[in-house]
C-alpha positions as CSV (number, residue, x, y, z in Angstrom):
1,X,6.1,12.7,34.1
2,X,2.4,12.7,34.5
3,X,-0.5,10.7,35.5
4,X,-0.2,6.9,34.2
5,X,-3.4,5.4,35.1
6,X,-6.1,5.8,32.0
7,X,-9.3,7.3,32.9
8,X,-12.2,5.6,30.8
9,X,-15.2,7.6,32.4
10,X,-17.4,9.2,30.3
11,X,-17.5,13.0,29.5
12,X,-20.9,12.6,31.7
13,X,-21.9,16.3,31.1
14,X,-21.0,18.8,28.6
15,X,-19.1,20.7,30.9
16,X,-16.6,18.0,32.5
17,X,-13.7,18.5,30.0
18,X,-14.4,21.9,28.5
19,X,-11.2,24.2,28.0
20,X,-10.4,26.8,30.9
21,X,-11.8,30.4,29.9
22,X,-8.9,32.3,31.8
23,X,-5.9,32.6,30.3
24,X,-4.0,32.3,33.5
25,X,-5.7,28.9,33.8
26,X,-4.0,25.4,33.3
27,X,-2.9,24.2,29.4
28,X,-6.4,23.3,27.6
29,X,-7.1,19.9,26.8
30,X,-6.4,18.1,23.7
31,X,-7.4,15.0,21.9
32,X,-6.3,12.2,19.4
33,X,-7.9,9.7,17.1
34,X,-6.1,6.6,16.6
35,X,-7.0,2.9,15.4
36,X,-9.8,1.6,18.0
37,X,-7.7,-0.8,20.5
38,X,-4.5,1.6,20.2
39,X,-5.7,3.8,23.1
40,X,-3.4,2.4,25.9
41,X,-0.3,2.4,23.5
42,X,-1.1,6.1,22.5
43,X,-1.8,7.3,26.2
44,X,1.4,5.5,27.0
45,X,3.2,7.9,23.9
46,X,1.3,10.9,25.0
47,X,2.5,10.9,28.7
48,X,5.9,10.0,27.6
49,X,6.5,12.6,25.0
50,X,4.4,15.4,26.4
51,X,3.7,14.8,30.1
52,X,0.7,16.1,31.5
53,X,-2.3,13.4,32.1
54,X,-4.8,11.3,30.3
55,X,-8.1,12.6,31.0
56,X,-10.5,10.1,29.3
57,X,-10.2,7.1,26.6
58,X,-12.7,5.6,24.4
59,X,-12.7,3.3,21.3
60,X,-10.3,5.4,18.9
61,X,-10.0,8.2,21.2
62,X,-7.7,9.7,23.8
63,X,-8.5,13.0,25.6
64,X,-5.2,14.3,27.4
65,X,-3.7,17.5,29.0
66,X,-0.6,18.2,27.8
67,X,2.1,20.2,30.1
68,X,2.2,22.6,26.8
69,X,0.6,23.6,23.6
70,X,3.3,23.4,20.9
71,X,4.5,21.5,17.7
72,X,5.6,18.4,20.0
73,X,2.1,17.4,19.7
74,X,2.5,16.9,16.1
75,X,5.5,14.4,16.5
76,X,3.2,12.1,18.2
77,X,3.3,8.3,15.9
78,X,0.5,6.2,17.5
79,X,-2.0,8.6,16.6
80,X,-3.7,9.5,13.1
81,X,-5.1,13.0,13.9
82,X,-4.4,15.5,17.0
83,X,-7.0,18.4,17.9
84,X,-7.3,21.5,20.5
85,X,-10.7,20.2,22.5
86,X,-13.9,22.8,22.3
87,X,-16.2,20.8,24.0
88,X,-16.9,17.0,24.6
89,X,-20.2,15.2,26.1
90,X,-21.9,11.7,26.1
91,X,-25.4,13.2,26.6
92,X,-26.5,12.9,22.9
93,X,-30.0,11.4,22.6
94,X,-30.0,10.3,18.9
95,X,-33.0,12.6,18.5
96,X,-33.4,16.1,16.6
97,X,-33.0,18.2,20.0
98,X,-28.9,17.2,19.7
99,X,-28.8,19.6,17.0
100,X,-29.9,22.6,19.3
101,X,-27.6,21.1,22.1
102,X,-24.5,20.9,19.5
103,X,-25.3,24.8,18.1
104,X,-25.6,26.0,22.0
105,X,-22.5,24.1,23.2
106,X,-20.1,25.1,20.0
107,X,-21.5,28.8,20.9
108,X,-21.4,28.6,24.6
109,X,-19.2,26.3,26.0
110,X,-15.7,26.9,23.9
111,X,-13.0,29.8,24.1
112,X,-12.6,29.4,20.4
113,X,-10.6,32.8,20.5
114,X,-7.8,31.3,23.0
115,X,-8.2,27.9,20.7
116,X,-7.4,29.7,17.6
117,X,-4.5,31.6,19.4
118,X,-2.9,28.2,20.6
119,X,-3.6,27.2,16.9
120,X,-1.6,30.0,15.3
121,X,1.3,29.4,17.7
122,X,1.9,26.2,15.9
123,X,0.5,27.1,12.5
124,X,1.1,30.8,11.7
125,X,-1.4,32.6,10.0
126,X,-1.1,32.8,6.3
127,X,-0.4,36.1,4.7
128,X,-3.7,36.2,3.0
129,X,-6.9,35.5,3.9
130,X,-7.4,32.2,5.9
131,X,-9.3,29.7,4.3
132,X,-11.7,27.5,6.7
133,X,-13.6,24.5,6.7
134,X,-16.1,22.2,8.8
135,X,-15.7,18.4,9.3
136,X,-18.4,16.5,10.6
137,X,-18.0,12.6,11.4
138,X,-21.1,10.8,12.5
139,X,-21.7,7.3,13.3
140,X,-24.7,6.1,14.8
141,X,-28.6,5.7,14.0
142,X,-29.3,9.2,14.7
143,X,-32.5,11.0,13.3
144,X,-30.8,13.8,11.8
145,X,-28.4,13.6,8.9
146,X,-24.6,14.7,9.0
147,X,-25.6,17.7,6.8
148,X,-27.7,19.2,9.3
149,X,-25.2,18.4,12.3
150,X,-22.8,20.5,9.9
151,X,-25.3,22.9,9.7
152,X,-25.6,23.4,13.7
153,X,-21.9,23.5,14.1
154,X,-21.6,26.3,11.7
155,X,-24.4,28.3,13.3
156,X,-22.9,27.8,16.7
157,X,-19.3,29.2,15.4
158,X,-21.3,32.0,13.6
159,X,-19.4,34.9,15.5
160,X,-16.1,33.3,15.9
161,X,-15.5,33.2,12.4
162,X,-13.9,36.6,11.1
163,X,-16.4,37.7,8.2
164,X,-13.1,38.1,5.7
165,X,-12.3,34.2,6.0
166,X,-12.5,32.3,3.1
167,X,-15.0,29.0,3.3
168,X,-12.8,26.3,1.1
169,X,-13.2,22.9,0.7
170,X,-9.5,22.0,0.3
171,X,-6.2,22.8,2.0
172,X,-8.0,24.8,4.8
173,X,-5.8,27.0,6.8
174,X,-8.4,26.1,9.8
175,X,-10.6,23.1,10.4
176,X,-13.5,22.9,13.2
177,X,-14.0,19.3,14.0
178,X,-17.1,17.1,15.3
179,X,-16.8,13.6,15.9
180,X,-20.3,11.6,17.2
181,X,-19.9,8.1,18.0
182,X,-23.7,7.3,19.3
183,X,-24.2,9.4,22.2
184,X,-20.7,10.5,22.5
185,X,-19.7,13.9,20.4
186,X,-16.4,16.0,20.4
187,X,-15.5,18.9,19.1
188,X,-12.2,20.8,18.5
189,X,-9.7,22.6,16.2
190,X,-7.7,20.2,14.2
191,X,-3.8,20.6,14.5
192,X,-2.5,18.1,12.4
193,X,-2.8,17.4,8.5
194,X,-3.0,14.4,6.3
195,X,1.0,13.7,6.7
196,X,0.4,12.6,10.2
197,X,-1.6,9.4,9.0
198,X,-0.5,8.9,5.7
199,X,3.6,9.7,6.3
200,X,5.2,11.6,3.6
201,X,8.2,9.0,3.7
202,X,6.0,5.8,2.4
203,X,6.1,6.6,-1.4
204,X,5.6,3.0,-2.5
205,X,2.6,0.8,-1.2
206,X,1.3,-2.6,-1.7
207,X,-1.9,-4.4,-1.2
208,X,-2.5,-5.3,2.5
209,X,0.4,-2.9,4.0
210,X,0.3,-1.7,7.2
211,X,-1.5,1.6,8.2
212,X,1.7,3.6,9.6
213,X,0.3,4.4,13.1
214,X,-0.6,0.7,13.6
215,X,3.3,-0.2,12.7
216,X,4.4,2.6,14.8
217,X,2.6,1.1,17.8
218,X,4.0,-2.2,17.1
219,X,7.5,-0.4,17.5
220,X,6.2,1.4,20.5
221,X,5.5,-1.7,22.3
222,X,9.2,-3.2,21.4
223,X,11.1,-1.0,23.8
224,X,13.6,-0.2,21.2
225,X,16.9,0.7,22.1
226,X,20.0,2.3,20.0
227,X,22.0,-0.1,18.5
228,X,19.7,-3.0,18.2
229,X,19.2,-5.2,15.3
230,X,15.5,-5.4,14.4
231,X,13.9,-8.2,11.9
232,X,10.9,-8.1,9.9
233,X,11.0,-11.5,8.2
234,X,8.2,-10.4,6.2
235,X,8.8,-6.9,5.4
236,X,6.4,-6.1,2.4
237,X,6.7,-2.6,1.7
238,X,9.0,-2.0,4.6
239,X,6.2,-0.1,6.8
240,X,7.3,-1.6,10.1
241,X,11.1,-1.2,9.3
242,X,10.5,2.6,8.9
243,X,8.4,3.4,11.4
244,X,10.8,1.3,14.0
245,X,13.7,3.5,12.9
246,X,11.5,7.0,13.0
247,X,10.3,6.2,16.7
248,X,13.7,5.6,17.7
249,X,14.6,8.7,16.3
250,X,11.7,11.0,17.2
251,X,12.4,10.1,20.8
252,X,16.3,11.2,20.5
253,X,17.4,7.8,21.5
254,X,19.8,6.6,18.6
255,X,19.7,4.4,15.6
256,X,18.7,1.0,14.7
257,X,19.9,-1.8,12.4
258,X,17.1,-2.7,10.2
259,X,17.1,-6.1,8.5
260,X,14.0,-7.2,6.1
261,X,13.1,-9.9,3.9
262,X,10.2,-11.0,1.7
263,X,10.0,-14.1,-0.9
264,X,8.6,-11.4,-3.2
265,X,11.3,-9.3,-5.1
266,X,8.6,-6.3,-5.8
267,X,7.9,-6.4,-2.4
268,X,11.7,-6.0,-1.4
269,X,12.6,-3.1,-4.3
270,X,9.1,-1.1,-2.4
271,X,10.9,-1.7,0.9
272,X,14.4,-0.2,-0.5
273,X,12.5,2.9,-2.0
274,X,10.6,3.7,1.1
275,X,14.0,3.1,3.3
276,X,15.9,5.2,1.2
277,X,15.1,8.7,2.8
278,X,15.6,7.0,6.3
279,X,18.7,5.9,5.8
280,X,18.0,2.9,4.5
281,X,18.6,-1.2,5.5
282,X,19.6,-4.6,4.4
283,X,17.2,-6.3,2.5
284,X,17.2,-10.2,1.2
285,X,14.9,-12.2,-0.5
286,X,14.3,-15.2,1.5
287,X,11.9,-17.9,3.0
288,X,10.6,-16.8,6.2
289,X,10.7,-20.6,7.6
290,X,14.4,-20.8,6.5
291,X,16.0,-17.5,7.7
292,X,19.8,-17.5,6.7
293,X,20.8,-15.9,10.1
294,X,23.0,-17.3,12.9
295,X,21.3,-18.1,16.0
296,X,20.6,-15.5,18.5
297,X,21.9,-12.6,16.4
298,X,18.9,-10.5,16.6
299,X,17.2,-8.2,19.1
300,X,13.7,-7.8,17.9
301,X,11.3,-9.0,15.5
302,X,8.4,-7.0,14.1
303,X,6.2,-9.0,11.9
304,X,3.0,-8.6,10.2
305,X,1.9,-12.2,9.6
306,X,-0.2,-13.6,6.7
307,X,-3.9,-13.3,7.5
308,X,-6.3,-16.1,6.7
309,X,-8.0,-14.4,3.9
310,X,-4.8,-13.2,2.1
311,X,-2.6,-16.3,2.8
312,X,-5.2,-18.5,0.7
313,X,-7.8,-21.0,1.2
314,X,-6.5,-24.4,1.4
315,X,-3.3,-23.3,2.9
316,X,-2.3,-24.8,6.5
317,X,-1.8,-21.2,8.2
318,X,-1.1,-23.5,11.5
319,X,1.8,-25.1,10.0
320,X,3.3,-21.8,8.4
321,X,3.1,-20.1,11.9
322,X,5.0,-22.6,13.4
323,X,7.8,-22.9,10.8
324,X,8.0,-19.1,11.2
325,X,7.8,-18.9,14.8
326,X,10.5,-21.7,15.4
327,X,13.0,-19.2,13.1
328,X,12.4,-16.2,15.1
329,X,12.9,-18.2,18.1
330,X,16.4,-19.4,16.9
331,X,17.6,-15.8,15.9
332,X,16.2,-13.9,18.8
333,X,18.7,-13.1,21.4
334,X,18.2,-14.4,25.0
335,X,15.7,-11.9,26.5
336,X,14.8,-11.2,22.7
337,X,11.1,-10.1,22.1
338,X,8.8,-10.1,19.0
339,X,5.9,-8.0,18.1
340,X,3.6,-9.8,15.9
341,X,0.1,-9.0,14.1
342,X,-2.2,-11.8,13.3
343,X,-5.9,-12.5,12.4
344,X,-5.2,-15.8,14.1
345,X,-4.4,-15.3,17.6
346,X,-5.2,-18.7,19.1
347,X,-3.0,-20.1,16.0
348,X,-0.2,-17.8,16.9
349,X,-0.2,-18.2,20.6
350,X,0.1,-22.2,19.9
351,X,3.0,-21.6,17.5
352,X,4.5,-19.7,19.9
353,X,4.3,-21.9,22.8
354,X,5.6,-25.0,20.6
355,X,8.7,-22.6,19.8
356,X,9.3,-21.9,23.2
357,X,7.9,-18.1,23.1
358,X,6.2,-16.9,25.9
359,X,3.2,-14.5,25.3
360,X,3.1,-11.3,27.6
361,X,0.6,-9.1,25.9
362,X,-1.8,-8.6,23.5
363,X,-4.0,-5.8,22.0
364,X,-7.4,-6.4,19.9
365,X,-7.8,-4.2,17.0
366,X,-9.5,-4.2,13.6
367,X,-7.3,-4.5,10.6
368,X,-9.1,-3.8,6.8
369,X,-12.6,-4.4,8.7
370,X,-11.6,-7.7,10.4
371,X,-10.7,-8.4,14.1
372,X,-6.8,-9.0,14.8
373,X,-4.4,-9.1,17.8
374,X,-1.3,-7.5,18.4
375,X,0.9,-10.2,20.5
376,X,4.1,-9.5,22.4
377,X,6.3,-12.5,22.7
378,X,9.5,-12.7,24.7
379,X,12.3,-15.5,24.6
380,X,13.5,-17.0,27.9
């Protein structure tokens, strides 16, 4: 389908990943923002869905060149935003001269007219006068403020913005983005909107509920197949089960049977309401340490385990994990798989080992500001 290795080299020079300026040149590059730590999973989904090649990864960022620029870019589920790449560099210095570079690169290093044409092919021009907006994300101890960076971006874009376009702060038709992380800067046209990050299917929310993109990443790693029974023994608002179903449907690979449970009745009601628009599922109130399920009846388990700060001081998290993993192991079929998220990776690995489940993969991320690990566990 495409190159499968990840190229984590830096941009090195502003020119390295510039989109081609001739219409006969290869497809322009794109980039996607995701949760830091999910770059490998996002790259796998990008290559599987879009083909092409991965050009660069860095924390929270995947730069890629798809085979085509079309609406399929908006169907990615393990990323939170997708952009057409204008320019990228990791030559920033933290000093004021960066602003001159940003203005110059924006003015001279991007084929904005071609990028706008590609943008309009996915998002047709509105009937009225288009509205546009600048977004600057800036992290690091730079001597210049974000507002100065935005002004440099606007100056660089100057002649590429039609004089009749409206500058708006909400619901813009065209969004020019510049993201700066330390010495790295990347600039482009946003193709996605807030629905990619927040998901329209999820109407009911709970405290500590998973971000949908993280749930989608767990579902992607679960190697789901049509007809499988997928269990979330601590389902909360149903985010994991919903993203599992949508992941399989978006790949055109059939349907899943979903089973969720929780000790909290309010959580179960939220899950039922959220999953209703996706075809529903089966939900039961239970104690995840004593599942009312037969042995070897489940194909996959997806679970956001209680974190230390949410489970409560004074509670024995290790004992809970041991009981929960024992039940997971009991209900999983031979060759079954569990994908779990935890803030206590060592505790989870120990509990899994005691239950004769083998850890076969791990991904470190941050959830609500604290480190967490996504573990892949297999039976047999």
